[in-house]
C-alpha positions, -999 to +999 in steps of 0.1 A: +142+112+008+144+074+011+122+053-012+101+023-002+085-004-023+049-014-015+036-048-028-001-058-027-001-094-013-037-099-003-070-092-020-093-062-011-124-084-014-146-082+017-126-052+030-140-018+040-145+009+015-118+030+032-092+002+029-101-002-008-097+036-014-064+036+005-050+008-018-061+028-049-045+060-035-013+041-031-016+030-067-022-007-060-048-024-082-037-059-089-023-087-067+015-087-068+017-052-081+047-032-068+048+006-065+076+029-053+069+059-030+088+084-010+092+076+027+069+104+040+046+104+070+015+106+047+025+074+028+035+056+060+001+064+075-017+050+045+005+019+046-003+015+083-040+014+075-037-015+051-006-032+065-024-065+066-028-063+028+006-051+017+043-058+023+069-030+025+106-030+018+132-004+013+141+004-023 
């Protein structure tokens, strides 16, 4: 499977609880933090929910 890098680029302040939980589930806590995930439909769906808060690139 291909890997993708997800970077948190915006704050979760004043966001819904679901968006905050999605960021935590992706492993993102701090601004500028980068995590690497497999390119699966589950992960892509989570990224889609918080696409305005993260940036994605191929690893």
